[in-house]
C-alpha positions as CSV (number, residue, x, y, z in Angstrom):
1,M,23.6,44.0,56.7
2,E,20.1,44.6,57.8
3,L,17.9,47.3,56.2
4,H,17.9,49.4,59.3
5,D,21.7,49.4,59.2
6,V,21.6,50.4,55.5
7,W,19.3,53.3,56.3
8,F,21.5,54.5,59.2
9,V,24.3,54.7,56.6
10,L,22.1,56.5,54.1
11,I,20.9,59.0,56.7
12,A,24.6,59.6,57.6
13,V,25.3,60.2,53.9
14,L,22.4,62.7,53.6
15,W,23.6,64.7,56.6
16,T,27.1,64.6,55.3
17,G,25.9,65.9,51.9
18,Y,23.9,68.6,53.6
19,F,26.8,69.8,55.8
20,F,29.2,69.8,52.8
21,L,26.9,71.8,50.6
22,E,25.0,74.0,53.0
23,G,28.2,74.4,55.0
24,F,29.8,76.6,52.4
25,D,26.7,78.8,51.8
26,F,26.3,79.3,55.5
27,G,30.0,80.3,55.5
28,V,29.4,82.7,52.6
29,G,26.5,84.2,54.5
30,V,28.8,84.8,57.5
31,L,31.4,86.4,55.2
32,T,29.0,89.1,54.2
33,K,30.0,90.8,57.5
34,L,33.6,89.5,57.8
35,L,34.9,89.8,54.3
36,A,32.8,92.3,52.2
37,R,33.9,95.9,52.6
38,N,31.0,97.4,50.7
39,R,27.6,96.6,49.3
40,P,28.8,95.6,45.8
41,E,31.1,93.0,47.4
42,K,28.2,91.7,49.5
43,R,26.2,91.3,46.3
44,V,29.1,89.3,44.8
45,L,29.2,87.0,47.8
46,I,25.5,86.5,47.8
47,N,25.5,85.9,44.0
48,T,28.1,83.1,44.4
49,I,25.5,81.0,46.2
50,G,22.3,82.5,44.8
51,P,21.7,79.8,42.2
52,V,22.5,76.9,44.6
53,W,21.5,77.6,48.2
54,D,17.9,76.3,47.8
55,G,19.1,73.1,46.1
56,N,21.5,72.5,49.0
57,E,18.6,72.6,51.5
58,V,17.0,69.6,49.6
59,W,19.5,67.4,51.5
60,L,18.2,68.6,54.8
61,L,14.6,67.9,53.8
62,T,15.5,64.5,52.6
63,A,17.5,63.7,55.7
64,G,14.6,64.8,58.0
65,G,12.1,62.8,55.9
66,A,14.3,59.7,55.8
67,T,14.7,59.9,59.6
68,F,10.9,60.2,60.1
69,A,10.2,57.2,57.8
70,A,13.1,54.9,58.7
71,F,13.5,55.7,62.4
72,P,10.2,57.2,63.8
73,E,11.3,56.7,67.4
74,W,14.5,58.6,66.8
75,Y,12.6,61.4,65.0
76,A,10.0,61.7,67.7
77,T,12.5,61.8,70.6
78,L,14.9,64.1,68.7
79,F,12.3,66.7,67.6
80,S,10.5,66.7,71.0
81,G,13.7,67.0,73.1
82,F,15.5,69.4,70.8
83,Y,12.3,71.4,69.9
84,L,13.5,74.9,70.8
85,P,16.9,74.8,69.0
86,L,15.4,73.0,65.9
87,L,12.6,75.6,65.9
88,V,15.2,78.4,65.9
89,I,17.0,76.7,63.0
90,L,13.8,76.4,61.0
91,V,12.9,80.0,61.6
92,C,16.3,81.1,60.5
93,L,16.1,79.0,57.3
94,I,12.7,80.5,56.5
95,V,13.9,84.1,57.0
96,R,17.1,83.3,55.1
97,G,15.2,82.2,52.1
98,V,12.9,85.2,52.2
99,A,16.0,87.5,52.5
100,F,17.6,86.0,49.4
101,E,14.4,86.6,47.4
102,Y,13.2,90.0,48.9
103,R,16.6,91.7,49.1
104,V,16.4,93.4,45.7
105,K,12.6,93.9,45.5
106,R,13.0,97.5,46.6
107,P,15.7,100.0,45.6
108,E,16.1,101.6,49.1
109,E,19.6,101.0,50.5
110,S,18.2,100.5,54.0
111,W,15.8,97.8,52.8
112,Q,18.6,95.9,51.1
113,R,21.0,96.4,54.0
114,N,18.5,95.0,56.5
115,W,18.0,91.9,54.4
116,E,21.7,91.4,54.1
117,T,22.0,91.6,57.8
118,A,19.3,89.0,58.1
119,I,21.3,86.7,55.8
120,F,24.4,87.1,58.1
121,W,22.5,86.2,61.3
122,T,20.4,83.4,59.7
123,S,23.6,81.8,58.4
124,L,25.6,82.1,61.6
125,I,23.0,80.9,64.0
126,P,22.1,77.6,62.2
127,A,25.8,76.9,61.6
128,F,26.4,77.1,65.4
129,L,23.2,75.2,66.4
130,W,23.7,72.3,64.1
131,G,27.0,71.6,65.9
132,V,25.2,71.9,69.3
133,A,22.5,69.5,68.2
134,F,24.9,66.8,66.8
135,G,27.2,67.2,69.8
136,N,24.3,66.2,72.1
137,I,23.2,63.4,69.8
138,V,26.7,61.8,69.9
139,H,27.5,62.5,73.6
140,G,24.2,61.4,74.8
141,V,21.1,63.0,76.4
142,K,18.6,62.2,79.2
143,I,16.4,59.5,77.8
144,D,14.2,57.5,80.1
145,R,12.9,53.9,79.9
146,D,10.0,55.0,77.7
147,L,12.6,56.3,75.1
148,E,11.6,59.9,75.8
149,Y,13.8,62.9,76.4
150,V,13.4,64.1,80.0
151,G,16.0,66.8,80.2
152,S,15.6,70.5,79.7
153,V,16.9,72.9,77.0
154,W,19.6,74.0,79.4
155,D,21.0,70.4,79.5
156,L,21.7,70.8,75.8
157,L,24.0,73.7,76.4
158,N,26.8,71.6,77.9
159,P,30.6,72.2,77.2
160,Y,30.9,69.4,74.7
161,A,27.9,70.5,72.6
162,L,28.9,74.2,72.7
163,L,32.4,73.3,71.5
164,G,30.7,71.3,68.7
165,G,28.8,74.4,67.8
166,L,31.9,76.5,67.6
167,V,33.6,73.8,65.4
168,T,30.7,73.7,62.9
169,L,30.6,77.5,62.8
170,T,34.3,78.0,62.2
171,L,34.5,75.0,59.8
172,F,31.6,76.2,57.7
173,T,33.1,79.7,57.7
174,F,36.4,78.3,56.5
175,H,34.6,76.2,53.9
176,G,32.8,79.3,52.7
177,T,36.0,81.3,52.5
178,V,37.7,78.8,50.2
179,F,34.5,78.6,48.2
180,T,34.6,82.4,47.8
181,A,38.2,82.3,46.7
182,L,37.3,79.7,44.2
183,K,34.3,81.6,42.8
184,T,35.5,85.2,42.7
185,V,38.1,87.3,41.0
186,G,40.0,90.4,41.9
187,E,40.7,91.8,45.3
188,I,37.9,90.0,47.1
189,R,39.5,86.7,46.0
190,E,42.8,87.7,47.5
191,R,41.3,88.8,50.7
192,A,39.3,85.5,50.9
193,R,42.5,83.5,50.6
194,A,44.1,85.6,53.4
195,L,41.0,85.1,55.6
196,A,40.9,81.4,54.9
197,L,44.3,81.0,56.6
198,R,43.1,82.6,59.8
199,A,39.8,80.8,59.7
200,G,41.4,77.5,59.0
201,L,43.9,77.8,61.8
202,T,41.1,78.6,64.3
203,T,39.1,75.7,63.0
204,A,42.1,73.3,63.3
205,V,42.5,74.1,67.0
206,L,38.8,73.8,67.9
207,A,38.2,70.7,65.7
208,L,41.2,68.8,67.0
209,V,40.1,69.3,70.6
210,F,36.5,68.3,69.8
211,L,37.4,65.2,67.7
212,V,39.9,64.0,70.2
213,W,37.3,64.5,73.0
214,T,34.8,62.5,70.9
215,Q,37.3,59.7,70.3
216,A,38.2,59.5,74.0
217,H,34.5,59.4,75.0
218,S,33.0,56.9,72.6
219,G,35.5,56.3,69.7
220,N,36.7,53.1,68.1
221,G,39.2,52.0,65.5
222,K,37.1,53.2,62.5
223,S,36.4,56.6,64.1
224,L,40.1,57.1,64.8
225,V,40.8,56.6,61.0
226,A,38.1,59.2,60.2
227,L,39.7,61.6,62.8
228,V,43.1,61.3,61.2
229,V,41.6,61.9,57.7
230,A,39.7,65.0,58.9
231,V,42.8,66.6,60.5
232,A,45.1,65.7,57.5
233,A,42.6,67.1,55.0
234,L,42.2,70.3,56.9
235,V,46.0,70.8,57.0
236,A,46.2,70.0,53.3
237,A,43.4,72.5,52.6
238,L,45.4,75.2,54.3
239,V,48.5,74.3,52.3
240,A,46.5,74.3,49.0
241,N,45.0,77.7,49.9
242,Q,48.4,79.2,50.5
243,A,49.6,77.8,47.2
244,G,46.7,79.5,45.4
245,R,45.1,76.2,44.5
246,E,41.5,77.1,45.4
247,G,39.9,74.1,43.8
248,W,42.0,71.7,45.8
249,S,41.5,73.7,48.9
250,F,37.8,73.6,48.6
251,A,37.8,69.9,47.8
252,L,40.0,69.2,50.8
253,S,37.9,71.3,53.2
254,G,34.9,69.3,51.9
255,V,36.8,66.1,52.8
256,T,37.4,67.5,56.3
257,I,33.6,67.9,56.7
258,V,32.9,64.4,55.3
259,A,35.4,62.8,57.5
260,A,34.3,64.7,60.6
261,V,30.7,63.8,60.1
262,A,31.6,60.2,59.3
263,M,33.5,60.1,62.6
264,L,30.4,61.2,64.6
265,F,28.2,58.6,63.0
266,L,30.9,55.9,63.5
267,T,31.1,56.6,67.2
268,L,27.3,56.7,67.4
269,F,26.5,53.3,65.7
270,P,24.6,51.2,66.6
271,N,22.9,53.8,68.8
272,V,21.1,56.7,67.2
273,M,20.6,58.6,70.5
274,P,22.5,57.3,73.5
275,S,20.9,57.7,77.0
276,T,23.0,59.2,79.7
277,L,20.6,57.8,82.4
278,N,20.9,54.1,81.5
279,A,22.7,52.6,78.4
280,D,19.8,50.1,78.1
281,W,17.4,53.0,77.5
282,S,19.4,54.3,74.5
283,L,17.7,54.5,71.1
284,T,19.3,52.1,68.6
285,V,19.0,51.2,65.0
286,T,16.9,48.2,66.1
287,N,14.5,49.7,68.6
288,A,14.0,53.0,66.8
289,S,13.4,51.7,63.2
290,S,10.3,51.1,61.1
291,S,9.1,47.7,60.0
292,P,11.2,45.8,57.4
293,Y,8.4,46.2,54.8
294,T,8.5,50.0,55.2
295,L,12.3,50.1,54.9
296,K,12.1,47.9,51.8
297,I,9.7,50.3,50.1
298,M,11.9,53.3,51.0
299,T,14.9,51.5,49.6
300,W,13.3,51.1,46.2
301,L,12.1,54.8,46.2
302,A,15.6,55.9,47.1
303,V,17.2,53.9,44.3
304,I,14.9,55.6,41.8
305,A,14.9,59.2,43.1
306,T,18.5,59.7,44.3
307,P,20.1,59.7,40.8
308,V,17.6,62.3,39.6
309,V,18.4,64.6,42.5
310,L,22.2,64.2,42.0
311,L,21.9,64.8,38.2
312,Y,19.9,68.1,38.4
313,Q,22.0,69.4,41.3
314,G,25.2,68.6,39.5
315,W,23.9,70.3,36.3
316,T,23.1,73.4,38.4
317,Y,26.7,73.7,39.6
318,W,28.0,73.1,36.1
319,V,25.9,75.9,34.6
320,F,27.0,78.4,37.3
321,R,30.6,77.3,37.5
322,K,32.3,80.6,36.4
323,R,34.0,83.1,38.7
324,I,32.4,86.5,39.3
325,G,33.4,89.9,40.6
326,T,32.1,93.4,41.1
327,Q,32.6,94.1,37.4
328,H,30.0,91.5,36.6
329,L,27.2,93.0,38.6
330,A,24.3,94.4,36.7
331,D,22.6,97.7,37.7
332,V,19.6,96.8,39.9
333,A,16.6,98.9,39.1
334,H,13.2,98.7,41.0
């Protein structure tokens, strides 16, 4: 296996890790409107992800940096062609981070309520737009002979990509719901389990249509296996949720995300951005990659840095592993 193939796999792993981790905290952000009945319950939901949300975004930064270094042509075409949706995602992530930090800086209820509303919208919008972006990457976009995107932003809003956005939104919401059931106690836990069933059934219908469409368009034997695993894991997650096994349900919803993202990358390889104008103009792991020397240096850096990141993030989750409820909230004074 060539180094550019290795880095395609590593970037796929980074995006998978990002969607697995950021997926549930996007979902929890959406639940601040769908599940919480009062402000103390919103505080509980936000506190479940408070210690980990910023660490989860490290995976996005690493995935973007790895793409820039390993496949500069892919990075250039992707960020120029998808400039507007990616800018919206970036702004949402910035506002979302500010909202987490500024929410309790003042005691006025209106101040805190506005920042909580910001958390909801800046969780929902990126959850949808990531699906739209990856739907276009997999399905193909208008790339010319100079390996440049020549379409418009409206070309990105096609039925397949929009369905992909709905799938990521509902899947992340379901993932966040089972995470909430795993991390909370009392009434909010019971309502999270009930909502997980409805969210999971909606996700199952949308995901099945999207994945079958993907398989029919550009699938292969390996992607078919990933499709089956994704569907089976989602059904098993629903069964575990109904049985009150929140840990298993969360793990299986995570397997669903991993298998679904793996399927997308399996259908994509060896392309990184297919061209709908001419297959010969597609960006591939070969024509979009950096030099072998650059990839070699990156590989050694990844070998050194990756275990450190995994250790400190794993330690964070271990420290904040206990369940919480409204009874655990401290009085917030200005």
